PANULO-754864 format. One record per residue: residue number from 1; x, y, z of N, C-alpha, C in turn. Coordinates in steps of 0.02 Angstrom, whole numbers, plus 50000, padded with zeros to 5 digits. Layout:
<atom resi="NUM" n_px="X" n_py="Y" n_pz="Z" ca_px="X" ca_py="Y" ca_pz="Z" c_px="X" c_py="Y" c_pz="Z"/>
...
END
This chain:
<atom resi="1" n_px="50839" n_py="49219" n_pz="50877" ca_px="50829" ca_py="49277" ca_pz="50833" c_px="50768" c_py="49266" c_pz="50789"/>
<atom resi="2" n_px="50722" n_py="49313" n_pz="50789" ca_px="50662" ca_py="49307" ca_pz="50748" c_px="50677" c_py="49322" c_pz="50675"/>
<atom resi="3" n_px="50643" n_py="49288" n_pz="50632" ca_px="50652" ca_py="49297" ca_pz="50560" c_px="50622" c_py="49365" c_pz="50540"/>
<atom resi="4" n_px="50656" n_py="49403" n_pz="50499" ca_px="50634" ca_py="49470" ca_pz="50479" c_px="50586" c_py="49464" c_pz="50418"/>
<atom resi="5" n_px="50524" n_py="49484" n_pz="50428" ca_px="50474" ca_py="49479" ca_pz="50374" c_px="50458" c_py="49546" c_pz="50342"/>
<atom resi="6" n_px="50498" n_py="49596" n_pz="50355" ca_px="50484" ca_py="49664" ca_pz="50330" c_px="50478" c_py="49666" c_pz="50254"/>
<atom resi="7" n_px="50528" n_py="49638" n_pz="50219" ca_px="50526" ca_py="49638" ca_pz="50145" c_px="50467" c_py="49598" c_pz="50119"/>
<atom resi="8" n_px="50453" n_py="49543" n_pz="50152" ca_px="50396" ca_py="49501" ca_pz="50131" c_px="50331" c_py="49539" c_pz="50139"/>
<atom resi="9" n_px="50323" n_py="49574" n_pz="50194" ca_px="50262" ca_py="49614" ca_pz="50205" c_px="50254" c_py="49668" c_pz="50152"/>
<atom resi="10" n_px="50309" n_py="49699" n_pz="50132" ca_px="50304" ca_py="49751" ca_pz="50081" c_px="50284" c_py="49721" c_pz="50014"/>
<atom resi="11" n_px="50307" n_py="49660" n_pz="49999" ca_px="50286" ca_py="49626" ca_pz="49937" c_px="50212" c_py="49610" c_pz="49939"/>
<atom resi="12" n_px="50188" n_py="49589" n_pz="49997" ca_px="50116" ca_py="49575" ca_pz="50004" c_px="50075" c_py="49639" c_pz="49998"/>
<atom resi="13" n_px="50101" n_py="49694" n_pz="50023" ca_px="50067" ca_py="49759" ca_pz="50018" c_px="50060" c_py="49779" c_pz="49945"/>
<atom resi="14" n_px="50111" n_py="49764" n_pz="49904" ca_px="50108" ca_py="49779" ca_pz="49833" c_px="50052" c_py="49740" c_pz="49799"/>
<atom resi="15" n_px="50040" n_py="49678" n_pz="49821" ca_px="49985" ca_py="49638" ca_pz="49793" c_px="49918" c_py="49671" c_pz="49811"/>
<atom resi="16" n_px="49912" n_py="49694" n_pz="49873" ca_px="49850" ca_py="49728" ca_pz="49894" c_px="49839" c_py="49792" c_pz="49853"/>
<atom resi="17" n_px="49892" n_py="49829" n_pz="49842" ca_px="49887" ca_py="49891" ca_pz="49803" c_px="49867" c_py="49875" c_pz="49731"/>
<atom resi="18" n_px="49895" n_py="49821" n_pz="49704" ca_px="49878" ca_py="49801" ca_pz="49636" c_px="49803" c_py="49785" c_pz="49632"/>
<atom resi="19" n_px="49777" n_py="49747" n_pz="49680" ca_px="49706" ca_py="49729" ca_pz="49680" c_px="49662" c_py="49792" c_pz="49685"/>
<atom resi="20" n_px="49681" n_py="49838" n_pz="49729" ca_px="49642" ca_py="49900" ca_pz="49735" c_px="49642" c_py="49939" c_pz="49670"/>
<atom resi="21" n_px="49699" n_py="49942" n_pz="49636" ca_px="49703" ca_py="49977" ca_pz="49573" c_px="49660" c_py="49943" c_pz="49520"/>
<atom resi="22" n_px="49663" n_py="49877" n_pz="49518" ca_px="49622" ca_py="49839" ca_pz="49470" c_px="49548" c_py="49851" c_pz="49483"/>
<atom resi="23" n_px="49528" n_py="49852" n_pz="49546" ca_px="49458" ca_py="49864" ca_pz="49564" c_px="49438" c_py="49935" c_pz="49547"/>
<atom resi="24" n_px="49485" n_py="49981" n_pz="49550" ca_px="49470" ca_py="50050" ca_pz="49531" c_px="49450" c_py="50056" c_pz="49458"/>
<atom resi="25" n_px="49474" n_py="50011" n_pz="49417" ca_px="49458" ca_py="50012" ca_pz="49346" c_px="49393" c_py="49977" c_pz="49328"/>
<atom resi="26" n_px="49361" n_py="49946" n_pz="49377" ca_px="49296" ca_py="49913" ca_pz="49365" c_px="49241" c_py="49962" c_pz="49383"/>
<atom resi="27" n_px="49200" n_py="49979" n_pz="49333" ca_px="49149" ca_py="50029" ca_pz="49349" c_px="49090" c_py="49998" c_pz="49383"/>
<atom resi="28" n_px="49064" n_py="50034" n_pz="49432" ca_px="49009" ca_py="50008" ca_pz="49473" c_px="48945" c_py="50048" c_pz="49463"/>
<atom resi="29" n_px="48940" n_py="50082" n_pz="49406" ca_px="48881" ca_py="50121" ca_pz="49393" c_px="48888" c_py="50193" c_pz="49417"/>
<atom resi="30" n_px="48941" n_py="50207" n_pz="49454" ca_px="48955" ca_py="50275" ca_pz="49477" c_px="49016" c_py="50301" c_pz="49440"/>
<atom resi="31" n_px="49014" n_py="50365" n_pz="49425" ca_px="49070" ca_py="50396" ca_pz="49389" c_px="49132" c_py="50397" c_pz="49433"/>
<atom resi="32" n_px="49187" n_py="50371" n_pz="49407" ca_px="49250" ca_py="50373" ca_pz="49443" c_px="49306" c_py="50384" c_pz="49392"/>
<atom resi="33" n_px="49346" n_py="50436" n_pz="49401" ca_px="49400" ca_py="50450" ca_pz="49353" c_px="49452" c_py="50394" c_pz="49346"/>
<atom resi="34" n_px="49459" n_py="50352" n_pz="49397" ca_px="49508" ca_py="50298" ca_pz="49395" c_px="49496" c_py="50250" c_pz="49337"/>
<atom resi="35" n_px="49435" n_py="50246" n_pz="49313" ca_px="49420" ca_py="50199" ca_pz="49259" c_px="49458" c_py="50218" c_pz="49195"/>
<atom resi="36" n_px="49478" n_py="50282" n_pz="49189" ca_px="49513" ca_py="50305" ca_pz="49130" c_px="49590" c_py="50301" c_pz="49137"/>
<atom resi="37" n_px="49615" n_py="50278" n_pz="49194" ca_px="49687" ca_py="50278" ca_pz="49206" c_px="49728" c_py="50239" c_pz="49155"/>
<atom resi="38" n_px="49701" n_py="50186" n_pz="49128" ca_px="49739" ca_py="50143" ca_pz="49082" c_px="49729" c_py="50161" c_pz="49009"/>
<atom resi="39" n_px="49695" n_py="50216" n_pz="48995" ca_px="49681" ca_py="50235" ca_pz="48926" c_px="49733" c_py="50286" c_pz="48903"/>
<atom resi="40" n_px="49764" n_py="50271" n_pz="48845" ca_px="49813" ca_py="50317" ca_pz="48816" c_px="49783" c_py="50349" c_pz="48754"/>
<atom resi="41" n_px="49800" n_py="50413" n_pz="48744" ca_px="49775" ca_py="50452" ca_pz="48688" c_px="49834" c_py="50472" c_pz="48644"/>
<atom resi="42" n_px="49824" n_py="50469" n_pz="48578" ca_px="49876" ca_py="50492" ca_pz="48533" c_px="49879" c_py="50568" c_pz="48537"/>
<atom resi="43" n_px="49937" n_py="50594" n_pz="48553" ca_px="49946" ca_py="50666" ca_pz="48560" c_px="50013" c_py="50686" c_pz="48530"/>
<atom resi="44" n_px="50010" n_py="50723" n_pz="48476" ca_px="50070" ca_py="50748" ca_pz="48443" c_px="50120" c_py="50692" c_pz="48427"/>
<atom resi="45" n_px="50093" n_py="50637" n_pz="48400" ca_px="50135" ca_py="50583" ca_pz="48376" c_px="50155" c_py="50531" c_pz="48428"/>
<atom resi="46" n_px="50136" n_py="50539" n_pz="48491" ca_px="50152" ca_py="50488" ca_pz="48541" c_px="50089" c_py="50475" c_pz="48582"/>
<atom resi="47" n_px="50090" n_py="50419" n_pz="48618" ca_px="50033" ca_py="50402" ca_pz="48660" c_px="50045" c_py="50423" c_pz="48732"/>
<atom resi="48" n_px="49995" n_py="50456" n_pz="48761" ca_px="50000" ca_py="50481" ca_pz="48829" c_px="49936" c_py="50463" c_pz="48867"/>
<atom resi="49" n_px="49941" n_py="50454" n_pz="48933" ca_px="49881" ca_py="50443" ca_pz="48973" c_px="49834" c_py="50503" c_pz="48968"/>
<atom resi="50" n_px="49769" n_py="50489" n_pz="48969" ca_px="49719" ca_py="50543" ca_pz="48964" c_px="49731" c_py="50598" c_pz="49015"/>
<atom resi="51" n_px="49749" n_py="50579" n_pz="49076" ca_px="49759" ca_py="50629" ca_pz="49129" c_px="49817" c_py="50677" c_pz="49113"/>
<atom resi="52" n_px="49860" n_py="50659" n_pz="49065" ca_px="49914" ca_py="50704" ca_pz="49045" c_px="49895" c_py="50753" c_pz="48991"/>
<atom resi="53" n_px="49837" n_py="50743" n_pz="48959" ca_px="49816" ca_py="50789" ca_pz="48905" c_px="49750" c_py="50824" c_pz="48920"/>
<atom resi="54" n_px="49719" n_py="50807" n_pz="48977" ca_px="49654" ca_py="50837" ca_pz="48993" c_px="49640" c_py="50835" c_pz="49068"/>
<atom resi="55" n_px="49595" n_py="50878" n_pz="49089" ca_px="49572" ca_py="50873" ca_pz="49158" c_px="49510" c_py="50829" c_pz="49159"/>
<atom resi="56" n_px="49505" n_py="50789" n_pz="49211" ca_px="49449" ca_py="50743" ca_pz="49217" c_px="49412" c_py="50761" c_pz="49281"/>
<atom resi="57" n_px="49347" n_py="50773" n_pz="49275" ca_px="49308" ca_py="50790" ca_pz="49334" c_px="49242" c_py="50751" c_pz="49333"/>
<atom resi="58" n_px="49211" n_py="50747" n_pz="49391" ca_px="49147" ca_py="50713" ca_pz="49397" c_px="49093" c_py="50767" c_pz="49389"/>
<atom resi="59" n_px="49054" n_py="50761" n_pz="49335" ca_px="49002" ca_py="50810" ca_pz="49321" c_px="48939" c_py="50796" c_pz="49363"/>
<atom resi="60" n_px="48920" n_py="50733" n_pz="49366" ca_px="48865" ca_py="50710" ca_pz="49408" c_px="48879" c_py="50637" c_pz="49425"/>
<atom resi="61" n_px="48838" n_py="50604" n_pz="49465" ca_px="48854" ca_py="50535" ca_pz="49486" c_px="48863" c_py="50485" c_pz="49429"/>
<atom resi="62" n_px="48839" n_py="50500" n_pz="49370" ca_px="48843" ca_py="50454" ca_pz="49314" c_px="48886" c_py="50480" c_pz="49256"/>
<atom resi="63" n_px="48917" n_py="50538" n_pz="49264" ca_px="48952" ca_py="50569" ca_pz="49208" c_px="49021" c_py="50597" c_pz="49227"/>
<atom resi="64" n_px="49071" n_py="50580" n_pz="49185" ca_px="49137" ca_py="50610" ca_pz="49191" c_px="49144" c_py="50662" c_pz="49137"/>
<atom resi="65" n_px="49176" n_py="50717" n_pz="49152" ca_px="49190" ca_py="50770" ca_pz="49103" c_px="49265" c_py="50771" c_pz="49090"/>
<atom resi="66" n_px="49284" n_py="50760" n_pz="49028" ca_px="49354" ca_py="50761" ca_pz="49008" c_px="49364" c_py="50824" c_pz="48966"/>
<atom resi="67" n_px="49402" n_py="50872" n_pz="48993" ca_px="49413" ca_py="50936" ca_pz="48959" c_px="49486" c_py="50940" c_pz="48938"/>
<atom resi="68" n_px="49500" n_py="50929" n_pz="48873" ca_px="49570" ca_py="50930" ca_pz="48850" c_px="49598" c_py="51002" c_pz="48852"/>
<atom resi="69" n_px="49663" n_py="51006" n_pz="48864" ca_px="49695" ca_py="51071" ca_pz="48865" c_px="49702" c_py="51099" c_pz="48794"/>
<atom resi="70" n_px="49705" n_py="51053" n_pz="48745" ca_px="49706" ca_py="51072" ca_pz="48675" c_px="49642" c_py="51045" c_pz="48644"/>
<atom resi="71" n_px="49598" n_py="51089" n_pz="48622" ca_px="49532" ca_py="51068" ca_pz="48595" c_px="49539" c_py="51023" c_pz="48534"/>
<atom resi="72" n_px="49597" n_py="51022" n_pz="48501" ca_px="49607" ca_py="50978" ca_pz="48443" c_px="49612" c_py="50905" c_pz="48465"/>
<atom resi="73" n_px="49617" n_py="50892" n_pz="48529" ca_px="49623" ca_py="50824" ca_pz="48556" c_px="49555" c_py="50791" c_pz="48568"/>
<atom resi="74" n_px="49500" n_py="50827" n_pz="48561" ca_px="49434" ca_py="50801" ca_pz="48578" c_px="49419" c_py="50736" c_pz="48541"/>
<atom resi="75" n_px="49429" n_py="50735" n_pz="48476" ca_px="49413" ca_py="50675" ca_pz="48436" c_px="49457" c_py="50615" c_pz="48456"/>
<atom resi="76" n_px="49521" n_py="50627" n_pz="48468" ca_px="49565" ca_py="50571" ca_pz="48486" c_px="49547" c_py="50544" c_pz="48556"/>
<atom resi="77" n_px="49527" n_py="50588" n_pz="48602" ca_px="49505" ca_py="50566" ca_pz="48668" c_px="49441" c_py="50525" c_pz="48662"/>
<atom resi="78" n_px="49394" n_py="50551" n_pz="48623" ca_px="49331" ca_py="50515" ca_pz="48613" c_px="49343" c_py="50445" c_pz="48585"/>
<atom resi="79" n_px="49385" n_py="50440" n_pz="48533" ca_px="49397" ca_py="50375" ca_pz="48502" c_px="49436" c_py="50329" c_pz="48549"/>
<atom resi="80" n_px="49482" n_py="50356" n_pz="48589" ca_px="49521" ca_py="50315" ca_pz="48636" c_px="49475" c_py="50284" c_pz="48690"/>
<atom resi="81" n_px="49429" n_py="50324" n_pz="48716" ca_px="49383" ca_py="50298" ca_pz="48767" c_px="49336" c_py="50245" c_pz="48736"/>
<atom resi="82" n_px="49312" n_py="50259" n_pz="48676" ca_px="49269" ca_py="50210" ca_pz="48642" c_px="49306" c_py="50145" c_pz="48628"/>
<atom resi="83" n_px="49369" n_py="50151" n_pz="48605" ca_px="49409" ca_py="50092" ca_pz="48588" c_px="49427" c_py="50051" c_pz="48650"/>
<atom resi="84" n_px="49427" n_py="50082" n_pz="48709" ca_px="49444" ca_py="50046" ca_pz="48770" c_px="49389" c_py="49997" c_pz="48790"/>
<atom resi="85" n_px="49330" n_py="50004" n_pz="48760" ca_px="49275" ca_py="49957" ca_pz="48772" c_px="49259" c_py="49949" c_pz="48846"/>
<atom resi="86" n_px="49248" n_py="50004" n_pz="48880" ca_px="49232" ca_py="50004" ca_pz="48951" c_px="49157" c_py="50003" c_pz="48964"/>
<atom resi="87" n_px="49118" n_py="50004" n_pz="48912" ca_px="49045" ca_py="50004" ca_pz="48920" c_px="49018" c_py="50073" c_pz="48935"/>
<atom resi="88" n_px="49056" n_py="50125" n_pz="48921" ca_px="49034" ca_py="50193" ca_pz="48934" c_px="49007" c_py="50223" c_pz="48869"/>
<atom resi="89" n_px="48956" n_py="50266" n_pz="48876" ca_px="48933" ca_py="50305" ca_pz="48819" c_px="48977" c_py="50367" c_pz="48815"/>
<atom resi="90" n_px="49000" n_py="50384" n_pz="48755" ca_px="49046" ca_py="50440" ca_pz="48747" c_px="49014" c_py="50491" c_pz="48702"/>
<atom resi="91" n_px="49010" n_py="50554" n_pz="48725" ca_px="48981" ca_py="50609" ca_pz="48687" c_px="49030" c_py="50667" c_pz="48689"/>
<atom resi="92" n_px="49043" n_py="50696" n_pz="48630" ca_px="49088" ca_py="50754" ca_pz="48629" c_px="49049" c_py="50817" c_pz="48612"/>
<atom resi="93" n_px="49076" n_py="50873" n_pz="48634" ca_px="49049" ca_py="50939" ca_pz="48616" c_px="49108" c_py="50986" c_pz="48606"/>
<atom resi="94" n_px="49095" n_py="51050" n_pz="48600" ca_px="49149" ca_py="51097" ca_pz="48585" c_px="49199" c_py="51105" c_pz="48642"/>
<atom resi="95" n_px="49178" n_py="51088" n_pz="48704" ca_px="49222" ca_py="51097" ca_pz="48762" c_px="49259" c_py="51034" c_pz="48783"/>
<atom resi="96" n_px="49238" n_py="50976" n_pz="48760" ca_px="49271" ca_py="50915" ca_pz="48781" c_px="49228" c_py="50854" c_pz="48770"/>
<atom resi="97" n_px="49237" n_py="50805" n_pz="48813" ca_px="49203" ca_py="50741" ca_pz="48806" c_px="49168" c_py="50723" c_pz="48871"/>
<atom resi="98" n_px="49110" n_py="50694" n_pz="48865" ca_px="49074" ca_py="50667" ca_pz="48923" c_px="49075" c_py="50591" c_pz="48917"/>
<atom resi="99" n_px="49093" n_py="50558" n_pz="48971" ca_px="49090" ca_py="50485" ca_pz="48975" c_px="49033" c_py="50469" c_pz="49023"/>
<atom resi="100" n_px="48981" n_py="50437" n_pz="48997" ca_px="48921" ca_py="50425" ca_pz="49036" c_px="48918" c_py="50351" c_pz="49056"/>
<atom resi="101" n_px="48911" n_py="50340" n_pz="49120" ca_px="48908" ca_py="50272" ca_pz="49147" c_px="48835" c_py="50247" c_pz="49142"/>
<atom resi="102" n_px="48824" n_py="50190" n_pz="49110" ca_px="48756" ca_py="50165" ca_pz="49104" c_px="48731" c_py="50135" c_pz="49171"/>
<atom resi="103" n_px="48666" n_py="50130" n_pz="49177" ca_px="48637" ca_py="50097" ca_pz="49235" c_px="48656" c_py="50023" c_pz="49230"/>
<atom resi="104" n_px="48675" n_py="49994" n_pz="49286" ca_px="48693" ca_py="49923" ca_pz="49286" c_px="48631" c_py="49881" c_pz="49299"/>
<atom resi="105" n_px="48623" n_py="49830" n_pz="49258" ca_px="48569" ca_py="49782" ca_pz="49269" c_px="48594" c_py="49731" c_pz="49319"/>
<atom resi="106" n_px="48548" n_py="49692" n_pz="49347" ca_px="48566" ca_py="49640" ca_pz="49394" c_px="48613" c_py="49590" c_pz="49361"/>
<atom resi="107" n_px="48600" n_py="49575" n_pz="49298" ca_px="48643" ca_py="49528" ca_pz="49261" c_px="48714" c_py="49555" c_pz="49254"/>
<atom resi="108" n_px="48720" n_py="49620" n_pz="49236" ca_px="48785" ca_py="49651" ca_pz="49230" c_px="48822" c_py="49654" c_pz="49297"/>
<atom resi="109" n_px="48785" n_py="49668" n_pz="49349" ca_px="48815" ca_py="49670" ca_pz="49416" c_px="48844" c_py="49602" c_pz="49434"/>
<atom resi="110" n_px="48807" n_py="49550" n_pz="49419" ca_px="48829" ca_py="49482" ca_pz="49433" c_px="48893" c_py="49466" c_pz="49393"/>
<atom resi="111" n_px="48895" n_py="49487" n_pz="49330" ca_px="48955" ca_py="49476" ca_pz="49289" c_px="49015" c_py="49514" c_pz="49318"/>
<atom resi="112" n_px="49002" n_py="49575" n_pz="49341" ca_px="49056" ca_py="49615" ca_pz="49371" c_px="49084" c_py="49581" c_pz="49434"/>
<atom resi="113" n_px="49039" n_py="49554" n_pz="49475" ca_px="49062" ca_py="49520" ca_pz="49536" c_px="49105" c_py="49459" c_pz="49518"/>
<atom resi="114" n_px="49085" n_py="49425" n_pz="49464" ca_px="49125" ca_py="49367" ca_pz="49441" c_px="49196" c_py="49390" c_pz="49421"/>
<atom resi="115" n_px="49200" n_py="49447" n_pz="49386" ca_px="49265" ca_py="49475" ca_pz="49366" c_px="49305" c_py="49494" c_pz="49429"/>
<atom resi="116" n_px="49270" n_py="49524" n_pz="49478" ca_px="49304" ca_py="49543" ca_pz="49540" c_px="49333" c_py="49481" c_pz="49575"/>
<atom resi="117" n_px="49295" n_py="49426" n_pz="49575" ca_px="49319" ca_py="49365" ca_pz="49607" c_px="49380" c_py="49337" c_pz="49570"/>
<atom resi="118" n_px="49380" n_py="49343" n_pz="49503" ca_px="49438" ca_py="49319" ca_pz="49465" c_px="49500" c_py="49360" c_pz="49483"/>
<atom resi="119" n_px="49492" n_py="49426" n_pz="49490" ca_px="49549" ca_py="49468" ca_pz="49508" c_px="49572" c_py="49453" c_pz="49579"/>
<atom resi="120" n_px="49525" n_py="49439" n_pz="49624" ca_px="49542" ca_py="49419" ca_pz="49692" c_px="49583" c_py="49355" c_pz="49691"/>
<atom resi="121" n_px="49563" n_py="49307" n_pz="49650" ca_px="49600" ca_py="49244" ca_pz="49646" c_px="49670" c_py="49255" c_pz="49618"/>
<atom resi="122" n_px="49676" n_py="49300" n_pz="49569" ca_px="49743" ca_py="49317" ca_pz="49542" c_px="49787" c_py="49345" c_pz="49598"/>
<atom resi="123" n_px="49758" n_py="49388" n_pz="49640" ca_px="49796" ca_py="49417" ca_pz="49696" c_px="49816" c_py="49363" c_pz="49746"/>
<atom resi="124" n_px="49770" n_py="49316" n_pz="49760" ca_px="49787" ca_py="49261" ca_pz="49806" c_px="49844" c_py="49218" c_pz="49779"/>
<atom resi="125" n_px="49842" n_py="49206" n_pz="49714" ca_px="49896" ca_py="49167" ca_pz="49682" c_px="49962" c_py="49203" c_pz="49690"/>
<atom resi="126" n_px="49962" n_py="49269" n_pz="49681" ca_px="50023" ca_py="49308" ca_pz="49690" c_px="50049" c_py="49303" c_pz="49762"/>
<atom resi="127" n_px="50002" n_py="49304" n_pz="49810" ca_px="50022" ca_py="49298" ca_pz="49880" c_px="50054" c_py="49229" c_pz="49892"/>
<atom resi="128" n_px="50024" n_py="49177" n_pz="49865" ca_px="50053" ca_py="49109" ca_pz="49873" c_px="50122" c_py="49105" c_pz="49841"/>
<atom resi="129" n_px="50130" n_py="49136" n_pz="49783" ca_px="50196" ca_py="49136" ca_pz="49750" c_px="50247" c_py="49173" c_pz="49792"/>
<atom resi="130" n_px="50228" n_py="49229" n_pz="49820" ca_px="50273" ca_py="49267" ca_pz="49864" c_px="50292" c_py="49226" c_pz="49926"/>
<atom resi="131" n_px="50243" n_py="49190" n_pz="49953" ca_px="50256" ca_py="49147" ca_pz="50011" c_px="50308" c_py="49094" c_pz="49993"/>
<atom resi="132" n_px="50300" n_py="49063" n_pz="49935" ca_px="50347" ca_py="49011" ca_pz="49913" c_px="50418" c_py="49038" c_pz="49905"/>
<atom resi="133" n_px="50423" n_py="49097" n_pz="49875" ca_px="50488" ca_py="49130" ca_pz="49866" c_px="50520" c_py="49143" c_pz="49935"/>
<atom resi="134" n_px="50480" n_py="49168" n_pz="49981" ca_px="50505" ca_py="49185" ca_pz="50047" c_px="50527" c_py="49122" c_pz="50085"/>
<atom resi="135" n_px="50490" n_py="49068" n_pz="50080" ca_px="50508" ca_py="49005" ca_pz="50113" c_px="50574" c_py="48979" c_pz="50085"/>
<atom resi="136" n_px="50584" n_py="48987" n_pz="50020" ca_px="50647" ca_py="48964" ca_pz="49990" c_px="50706" c_py="49005" c_pz="50014"/>
<atom resi="137" n_px="50694" n_py="49067" n_pz="50036" ca_px="50748" ca_py="49110" ca_pz="50060" c_px="50771" c_py="49092" c_pz="50130"/>
<atom resi="138" n_px="50730" n_py="49057" n_pz="50168" ca_px="50745" ca_py="49044" ca_pz="50239" c_px="50813" c_py="49011" c_pz="50248"/>
<atom resi="139" n_px="50825" n_py="48955" n_pz="50216" ca_px="50891" ca_py="48924" ca_pz="50213" c_px="50924" c_py="48904" c_pz="50278"/>
<atom resi="140" n_px="50974" n_py="48941" n_pz="50302" ca_px="51021" ca_py="48920" ca_pz="50354" c_px="50995" c_py="48932" c_pz="50425"/>
<atom resi="141" n_px="50938" n_py="48908" n_pz="50442" ca_px="50913" ca_py="48917" ca_pz="50510" c_px="50907" c_py="48848" c_pz="50543"/>
<atom resi="142" n_px="50907" n_py="48849" n_pz="50609" ca_px="50897" ca_py="48786" ca_pz="50645" c_px="50824" c_py="48764" c_pz="50634"/>
<atom resi="143" n_px="50810" n_py="48703" n_pz="50654" ca_px="50743" ca_py="48676" ca_pz="50643" c_px="50690" c_py="48717" c_pz="50679"/>
<atom resi="144" n_px="50703" n_py="48737" n_pz="50741" ca_px="50655" ca_py="48777" ca_pz="50779" c_px="50646" c_py="48847" c_pz="50747"/>
<atom resi="145" n_px="50702" n_py="48878" n_pz="50728" ca_px="50699" ca_py="48944" ca_pz="50697" c_px="50661" c_py="48940" c_pz="50630"/>
<atom resi="146" n_px="50673" n_py="48886" n_pz="50593" ca_px="50639" ca_py="48878" ca_pz="50529" c_px="50564" c_py="48871" c_pz="50539"/>
<atom resi="147" n_px="50545" n_py="48833" n_pz="50591" ca_px="50474" ca_py="48824" ca_pz="50605" c_px="50442" c_py="48891" c_pz="50624"/>
<atom resi="148" n_px="50476" n_py="48930" n_pz="50666" ca_px="50450" ca_py="48995" ca_pz="50686" c_px="50446" c_py="49042" c_pz="50626"/>
<atom resi="149" n_px="50497" n_py="49041" n_pz="50583" ca_px="50497" ca_py="49084" ca_pz="50523" c_px="50438" c_py="49066" c_pz="50478"/>
<atom resi="150" n_px="50426" n_py="49002" n_pz="50468" ca_px="50369" ca_py="48981" ca_pz="50427" c_px="50303" c_py="49003" c_pz="50458"/>
<atom resi="151" n_px="50299" n_py="48999" n_pz="50524" ca_px="50238" ca_py="49023" ca_pz="50558" c_px="50228" c_py="49098" c_pz="50549"/>
<atom resi="152" n_px="50284" n_py="49136" n_pz="50554" ca_px="50281" ca_py="49209" ca_pz="50544" c_px="50258" c_py="49224" c_pz="50472"/>
<atom resi="153" n_px="50287" n_py="49188" n_pz="50425" ca_px="50269" ca_py="49199" ca_pz="50354" c_px="50196" c_py="49183" c_pz="50344"/>
<atom resi="154" n_px="50172" n_py="49127" n_pz="50373" ca_px="50102" ca_py="49108" ca_pz="50364" c_px="50056" c_py="49160" c_pz="50395"/>
<atom resi="155" n_px="50076" n_py="49188" n_pz="50453" ca_px="50035" ca_py="49240" ca_pz="50484" c_px="50029" c_py="49301" c_pz="50438"/>
<atom resi="156" n_px="50084" n_py="49319" n_pz="50405" ca_px="50083" ca_py="49375" ca_pz="50358" c_px="50037" c_py="49359" c_pz="50299"/>
<atom resi="157" n_px="50041" n_py="49298" n_pz="50274" ca_px="49998" ca_py="49276" ca_pz="50219" c_px="49924" c_py="49279" c_pz="50240"/>
<atom resi="158" n_px="49909" n_py="49255" n_pz="50300" ca_px="49840" ca_py="49256" ca_pz="50324" c_px="49814" c_py="49328" c_pz="50329"/>
<atom resi="159" n_px="49856" n_py="49373" n_pz="50355" ca_px="49837" ca_py="49444" ca_pz="50360" c_px="49825" c_py="49473" c_pz="50291"/>
<atom resi="160" n_px="49870" n_py="49458" n_pz="50244" ca_px="49862" ca_py="49484" ca_pz="50176" c_px="49798" c_py="49458" c_pz="50143"/>
<atom resi="161" n_px="49785" n_py="49394" n_pz="50152" ca_px="49723" ca_py="49366" ca_pz="50123" c_px="49661" c_py="49397" c_pz="50154"/>
<atom resi="162" n_px="49664" n_py="49411" n_pz="50218" ca_px="49608" ca_py="49445" ca_pz="50251" c_px="49599" c_py="49515" c_pz="50223"/>
<atom resi="163" n_px="49653" n_py="49551" n_pz="50212" ca_px="49649" ca_py="49618" ca_pz="50182" c_px="49621" c_py="49615" c_pz="50111"/>
<atom resi="164" n_px="49643" n_py="49565" n_pz="50072" ca_px="49617" ca_py="49557" ca_pz="50004" c_px="49542" c_py="49543" c_pz="50006"/>
<atom resi="165" n_px="49521" n_py="49502" n_pz="50052" ca_px="49449" ca_py="49487" ca_pz="50059" c_px="49410" c_py="49550" c_pz="50076"/>
<atom resi="166" n_px="49437" n_py="49593" n_pz="50119" ca_px="49400" ca_py="49654" ca_pz="50138" c_px="49397" c_py="49702" c_pz="50079"/>
<atom resi="167" n_px="49451" n_py="49706" n_pz="50039" ca_px="49451" ca_py="49747" ca_pz="49978" c_px="49397" c_py="49722" c_pz="49931"/>
<atom resi="168" n_px="49393" n_py="49656" n_pz="49923" ca_px="49342" ca_py="49625" ca_pz="49879" c_px="49272" c_py="49640" c_pz="49905"/>
<atom resi="169" n_px="49261" n_py="49629" n_pz="49971" ca_px="49195" ca_py="49639" ca_pz="50000" c_px="49171" c_py="49711" c_pz="49991"/>
<atom resi="170" n_px="49216" n_py="49759" n_pz="49999" ca_px="49198" ca_py="49829" ca_pz="49991" c_px="49177" c_py="49843" c_pz="49919"/>
<atom resi="171" n_px="49215" n_py="49818" n_pz="49871" ca_px="49199" ca_py="49829" ca_pz="49800" c_px="49136" c_py="49792" c_pz="49780"/>
<atom resi="172" n_px="49127" n_py="49732" n_pz="49807" ca_px="49066" ca_py="49693" ca_pz="49791" c_px="49004" c_py="49730" c_pz="49815"/>
<atom resi="173" n_px="49007" n_py="49758" n_pz="49875" ca_px="48952" ca_py="49797" ca_pz="49902" c_px="48937" c_py="49857" c_pz="49858"/>
<atom resi="174" n_px="48991" n_py="49891" n_pz="49835" ca_px="48984" ca_py="49949" ca_pz="49791" c_px="48950" c_py="49930" c_pz="49725"/>
<atom resi="175" n_px="48970" n_py="49873" n_pz="49697" ca_px="48942" ca_py="49851" ca_pz="49633" c_px="48869" c_py="49829" c_pz="49640"/>
<atom resi="176" n_px="48854" n_py="49795" n_pz="49693" ca_px="48787" ca_py="49767" ca_pz="49701" c_px="48735" c_py="49817" c_pz="49724"/>
<atom resi="177" n_px="48756" n_py="49875" n_pz="49750" ca_px="48707" ca_py="49925" ca_pz="49773" c_px="48696" c_py="49980" c_pz="49722"/>
END
């Protein structure tokens, strides 16, 4: 009987999704609404994600347009984006807020790639931890079955690491160009 790796594969998929989401928050000099996903704005006494209080659109390749549904929110949106310290220039007008992505210098691009590598390493560590948890679950198998199960688990780990590398390579290319 082959060892079932379905749950393990889904855990590895979550690590890949986490890395993709983290990379979505790293700006590459091009306007992307995902960079604002983790920013919360004070709205009527509670904190809410920007996307819940405004529409976000790409105005041009370097500019996001944030148009709040309630114009009284403009100042709080502007201050929330500024406080997030994303390296964006923030300008408000009567209709909303513009978040302008600066041109990336070679030095900044190199720093961003270093951050991307750190996030990749965090994802690899998560994969190794998941592998360890899965190996501990094997338990009551014969020696041959245990060897096959470990091989199956390692194949899943190798595939996940390859996927993580391709996610990294894609983002690195985006940042460096």
